[in-house]
C-alpha positions in Angstrom: 124.7 -3.6 66.3 123.0 -2.6 69.5 119.3 -2.3 69.7 117.7 1.1 70.5 117.0 1.9 74.1 113.7 0.6 75.4 111.1 2.3 77.6 110.2 0.4 80.8 106.7 -1.1 81.3 105.6 0.2 84.6 102.0 1.4 84.3 98.9 -0.6 85.4 95.2 0.1 85.1 95.1 2.8 87.8 98.1 4.7 86.5 97.0 4.6 82.9 93.4 5.5 83.7 94.6 8.4 85.9 96.6 9.8 82.9 93.6 9.5 80.7 91.1 11.1 83.2 93.5 13.9 84.2 94.1 14.6 80.5 90.4 15.0 79.8 89.5 16.9 83.0 91.1 20.1 81.9 89.6 22.6 79.5 86.7 20.4 78.8 85.0 20.7 82.1 85.9 24.3 82.9 86.2 26.1 79.6 84.3 24.7 76.6 80.7 25.0 77.7 80.5 28.7 77.0 81.9 28.8 73.5 80.1 25.5 72.6 76.8 27.0 73.8 77.5 30.2 71.9 78.0 28.1 68.7 75.0 25.7 69.2 72.7 27.2 71.8 70.7 24.6 73.7 71.7 22.1 70.9 75.0 21.8 72.8 73.1 19.1 74.6 73.3 17.2 71.3 76.9 18.0 70.7 78.1 16.4 74.0 76.9 12.9 73.2 78.1 13.3 69.6 81.5 14.1 70.9 81.3 11.2 73.3 80.4 8.8 70.5 83.3 10.0 68.3 85.6 9.6 71.4 84.3 6.0 71.8 84.8 5.2 68.2 88.3 6.7 68.2 89.2 4.9 71.4 88.0 1.5 70.0 90.2 1.8 66.9 93.2 3.3 68.7 93.2 0.9 71.6 92.8 -2.1 69.4 95.7 -0.8 67.3 97.7 -0.2 70.4 97.1 -3.9 71.4 98.3 -4.9 67.9 101.3 -2.6 68.1 102.1 -2.1 71.8 104.7 0.6 71.2 104.9 4.4 71.8 103.8 6.7 69.1 100.0 6.3 68.9 98.5 6.7 65.4 101.9 7.6 64.0 103.1 4.0 64.8 99.8 2.5 63.7 99.7 4.4 60.4 103.3 3.6 59.7 102.8 -0.1 60.3 99.4 -0.5 58.5 99.5 2.2 55.8 103.1 3.0 55.2 105.7 5.6 56.3 104.1 8.6 54.7 100.6 8.2 56.3 102.3 7.5 59.6 104.4 10.6 59.2 101.3 12.7 58.5 99.6 11.3 61.6 102.7 12.1 63.7 102.8 15.7 62.4 99.1 16.1 63.1 99.5 14.8 66.7 102.6 17.0 67.4 100.9 20.1 66.0 97.5 19.5 67.6 98.8 18.5 71.1 101.4 21.2 71.2 98.6 23.7 70.5 96.6 22.0 73.2 99.5 22.3 75.7 99.7 26.0 75.1 95.9 26.5 75.2 95.5 24.6 78.5 98.4 26.5 80.0 96.8 29.8 79.1 93.4 28.7 80.5 95.1 27.7 83.8 96.8 31.1 83.8 93.5 32.8 83.4 92.2 31.0 86.5 95.3 31.5 88.6 96.3 35.0 87.7 94.0 36.9 85.3 96.0 39.4 83.2 99.2 37.4 83.5 98.1 34.3 81.7 101.1 34.0 79.5 103.6 34.2 82.4 101.7 31.6 84.4 101.4 29.3 81.3 105.1 29.5 80.5 106.0 28.7 84.1 103.7 25.7 84.2 105.0 24.3 81.0 108.6 24.6 82.2 107.9 22.9 85.5 105.7 20.1 84.1 108.1 19.3 81.3 110.8 18.9 84.0 108.5 16.6 85.9 107.9 14.5 82.8 111.7 14.2 82.3 112.0 12.4 85.7 110.0 9.4 84.5 106.5 8.1 83.8 106.0 7.2 87.4 106.0 10.9 88.3 103.6 11.6 85.4 101.2 8.9 86.7 101.4 10.1 90.3 100.8 13.8 89.4 97.9 12.7 87.2 96.3 10.5 89.8 96.5 13.3 92.5 95.1 15.9 90.2 92.3 13.8 88.9 91.2 12.7 92.3 91.1 16.3 93.7 89.3 17.7 90.7 86.6 15.0 90.7 86.0 15.7 94.4 85.8 19.5 93.9 83.5 19.1 90.9 81.1 16.8 92.9 80.9 19.4 95.7 80.3 22.3 93.3 77.8 20.5 91.2 75.9 19.5 94.3 75.7 23.2 95.3 74.6 24.2 91.8 72.0 21.5 91.6 70.4 22.6 94.8 69.5 25.9 93.1 68.8 24.5 89.7 65.5 25.0 87.9 63.6 22.2 86.3 65.2 20.7 83.2 61.9 21.4 81.3 62.8 25.1 81.3 65.8 24.5 79.0 64.8 25.4 75.4 64.5 22.4 73.2 67.7 21.9 71.1 67.5 22.8 67.4 70.1 20.8 65.4 72.2 22.8 62.9 75.7 23.4 61.7 76.6 24.8 65.1 76.2 21.4 66.6 79.3 20.2 64.6 81.2 23.3 65.7 80.3 22.7 69.3 81.2 19.1 69.0 84.7 20.0 67.9 85.1 22.4 70.8 84.0 19.8 73.3 86.1 17.1 71.6 89.2 19.4 72.2 89.2 18.2 75.8 87.6 14.8 75.4 90.5 13.2 73.7 92.7 12.6 76.8 92.2 8.8 76.5 94.8 9.0 73.6 97.5 9.5 76.2 96.8 5.9 77.2 97.5 4.6 73.7 100.6 6.7 73.2 102.0 5.2 76.4 101.5 1.6 75.1 105.2 0.7 75.4 105.1 1.6 79.1 102.0 -0.4 80.1 102.7 -3.7 81.8 100.1 -5.8 79.9 98.7 -3.8 77.0 96.1 -6.4 75.9 94.4 -6.4 79.3 95.2 -2.9 80.7 94.6 -0.6 77.7 90.9 -1.3 77.1 90.1 -1.2 80.8 91.9 2.1 81.4 90.3 3.7 78.3 86.8 2.5 79.3 87.2 3.8 82.9 88.5 7.2 81.7 85.8 7.9 79.1 82.9 6.7 81.3 84.0 8.9 84.3 84.6 12.0 82.2 81.3 11.5 80.3 79.3 11.3 83.5 81.0 14.4 84.9 80.7 16.3 81.7 77.0 15.5 81.3 76.3 16.4 84.9 78.2 19.7 84.6 76.4 20.7 81.4 73.0 19.9 82.7 73.5 21.8 85.9 74.9 24.8 84.0 72.0 24.8 81.6 69.4 24.6 84.3 71.0 27.2 86.6 72.4 29.7 84.1 70.3 29.0 81.0 71.8 28.9 77.5 72.0 32.7 77.0 73.8 33.4 80.2 76.0 30.3 79.8 77.1 31.4 76.3 78.3 34.7 77.6 80.0 33.5 80.7 83.8 33.7 81.1 83.9 31.2 84.0 80.6 29.3 84.0 81.4 26.7 86.7 82.4 29.5 89.0 79.0 31.1 88.5 77.3 28.1 89.9 78.6 29.2 93.3 78.0 32.9 92.7 81.2 34.2 91.1 81.9 34.3 87.5 84.2 37.3 87.6 87.5 35.6 88.2 88.0 38.0 91.1 88.3 37.4 94.8 84.7 36.1 95.2 83.6 33.6 97.7 85.5 30.7 99.2 83.6 28.2 97.0 84.5 30.3 93.9 88.1 30.2 94.9 87.8 26.4 95.2 86.4 26.3 91.6 89.3 28.4 90.3 91.8 26.2 92.1 90.2 23.0 90.8 90.2 24.4 87.3 93.9 25.2 87.5 94.6 21.8 89.0 92.7 20.1 86.2 94.7 22.0 83.6 97.9 21.0 85.4 96.9 17.3 85.3 95.9 17.6 81.7 99.2 19.3 80.8 101.2 16.5 82.5 99.5 13.8 80.4 99.6 15.6 77.1 103.3 16.4 77.5 104.1 12.8 78.1 102.3 11.7 74.9 104.0 14.4 72.9 107.5 13.5 73.9 107.0 9.8 73.3 105.5 10.4 69.8 108.6 12.5 69.1 110.7 9.7 70.4 109.0 7.1 68.1 109.4 9.3 65.0 113.1 10.0 65.8 113.8 6.2 66.1 112.3 5.8 62.7 114.4 8.7 61.3 111.4 10.8 60.6 112.7 13.5 63.0 116.3 14.3 64.1 117.9 11.4 65.9 118.7 13.5 69.0 115.1 13.3 70.0 115.5 9.6 70.6 118.0 10.1 73.4 116.8 8.6 76.7 117.9 9.7 80.1 119.1 7.5 83.0 115.4 7.2 84.0 114.5 5.8 80.6 112.5 8.9 79.5 112.9 10.9 76.3 114.5 13.9 77.9 115.5 15.7 74.7 112.0 15.3 73.2 110.5 16.6 76.5 112.7 19.7 76.3 111.9 20.4 72.6 108.2 20.0 73.1 108.3 22.4 76.0 110.2 25.0 73.9 107.7 24.8 71.0 104.8 25.1 73.4 106.3 28.2 75.0 106.5 29.8 71.6 102.8 29.0 71.0 101.9 30.6 74.3 103.6 33.8 73.4 102.3 34.0 69.8 98.7 32.8 69.8 95.4 33.2 71.7 93.6 30.4 73.5 90.8 30.5 70.9 93.2 30.1 68.0 95.0 27.3 69.8 91.8 25.4 70.5 90.8 25.5 66.9 94.2 24.3 65.7 94.2 21.5 68.3 90.7 20.2 67.5 91.3 20.2 63.7 94.7 18.5 63.9 93.7 15.9 66.4 90.6 14.9 64.5 92.8 14.5 61.4 95.2 12.4 63.5 92.3 10.1 64.5 91.2 9.9 60.9 94.5 8.3 60.0 94.1 5.9 62.9 90.7 4.8 61.5 92.2 4.3 58.1 94.9 2.1 59.7 92.2 0.1 61.5 90.4 -0.4 58.2 93.6 -1.6 56.6 94.2 -4.0 59.5 90.9 -5.7 58.7 89.1 -8.4 60.7 92.4 -9.4 62.5 92.0 -6.2 64.6 88.9 -7.7 66.2 86.4 -4.8 65.6 83.5 -4.6 63.2 84.4 -2.7 60.0 81.6 -0.2 60.7 83.4 1.3 63.7 86.4 2.7 61.9 84.2 3.8 59.0 81.8 5.7 61.3 84.8 7.1 63.2 86.5 8.3 60.0 83.3 10.0 58.8 82.7 11.6 62.2 86.3 12.9 62.5 86.3 14.4 59.0 82.9 16.0 59.4 83.8 17.7 62.7 87.3 18.7 61.5 85.8 20.5 58.5 83.4 22.4 60.9 86.3 23.9 62.9 87.1 27.6 62.2 88.5 28.0 58.7 91.8 29.7 59.8 92.5 26.5 61.9 91.7 24.2 59.0 93.8 26.2 56.5 96.7 26.5 59.0 96.8 22.8 59.8 96.6 21.8 56.2 99.4 24.2 55.3 101.6 22.9 58.1 101.1 19.3 57.1 101.9 20.1 53.4 105.1 22.0 54.4 106.2 19.1 56.7 105.6 16.5 53.9 107.5 18.7 51.4 110.5 19.1 53.8 110.5 15.3 54.4 110.5 14.7 50.6 113.4 17.1 50.1 115.5 15.6 52.9 114.9 12.1 51.6 115.8 13.2 48.1 119.0 14.7 49.2 120.0 11.7 51.2 119.3 9.4 48.3 121.4 11.6 46.0 118.5 12.6 43.7 118.9 16.3 44.7 
């Protein structure tokens, strides 16, 4: 019997970190501050570090699990190995659901910056092109991610410098008042803060997982946290919480144009950087999606055709199916609906990862309190997402589990 085809280990620290940074520098930097501030007011200043803490907890559990199980599939593979096939299947469904929604949402956000009024057309085109790039191999994914991340960081530094020059004193920001809105804002911010997961889902394509995965994750989270904190502080001090909450393009307003129209040259730079950030994020998310589909197909949890690799050792069929489903989401749902679905599903996915880390026990090399705190944080924020998203995600998981049970019963001759 021949063994299943293997992915090639090509990525080092720079390539893996670039995928993580590019995945996080999408909607998070350019989109979430307005709705997050609308939900929490100046308490969004609390929501950002809370989201960062949850991200660190999630990264600690998932990266350690990736080192223990250095294969593609992320929490699907970890849940399956540590908890059993059904919890792993649930994690896989949550990941595919949440990140497909994320692909569609980020595509629409990019379309809003590039061509207001034709967001769906632009999003569809981007998804088709980037799915094709992913199908050429992970080297292309890493190269596109590195270029996008570098250019976006440079543009953000310039724009934040201009904004900071006209910023008022931080003392003028109203003191934050904690409340339920903080959890809602945390979920919105977390929507774009989870790009480090792309590193773990590419574990089978990293040259030395034990050494590379923790370093790449730490670099990714640290850089994005610094940029996010700087962006939020400048926005709050320049626009104030009320104006920020109502802004359609808050970062563009730092240089005098929040309209999305022609505006100044600096505003055009902001819109171009936002679109580029979304493109880099889409590239990384699509790579993680296709490889989770590949892992589930190899385990007979999804149709076997999704396990087919191309001559470049990439899951080309899984790439194509992921793109088609994301295109359908672009046509059927709004960005706000997609963000809610993504946040809820991905937080559930990480909850399974923390359960797997707890099951692994001391051999994982992390204190037991880390997965416990991470599990509690993920569940609390997931239940604070809009109720249509929570109901929709729950229903989708129940349907998937039911279909799985029927298929297995038929194959075993019970039904």
